[in-house]
Phi, psi and omega in degrees: 000139180282150177288140179273154174303150181300324183239113178255085184238358183286136180271351182277124184299334181272355184282148179294329180262026182302130186289345180268006182297134178264311176196166175214146174227116178056238182268009181240147173212161174239134179223164174262136179299160185296338178266358179072023184263339183202161174269148178249130170263120186233151175239139179293133179272157176289345181281127176251145178241181178301329182270003180117204184290156173257152182239131180256131180280126180263328184205154175239128185225147174248349178242146177297323179301312179294317180299317179298313180299314181289324177300313180294322181295318183278320186265337184075013183229168176253137178246108180302332182299335180297329180294338180278347180282152176292159181303327177228147178294140179259127181294138178294130181290336184274003179233129177289151176291129179259123178282137180284331181262077186297338181282347183276000000 
């Protein structure tokens, strides 16, 4: 497993220092979306920025089962850290749910 940056404070989901990162193995990582609604399965992109590598989201999941299946399909590996996640993502209590259809 790669060492994480000392400060994971970036709010951008594609940033190398994204604060929602759960774990990473090589070119793959799992993170929680900034609103705490889903897990992101991401792959490191070849593009580097001033802040480090960029991460491209491959899948969005709300269940551990789906995340595990997709992680294995994309990476060809098993990540033991996935077993430590709850069966369903738990919405963060400190963030209100944002409706996508603001006009409704």
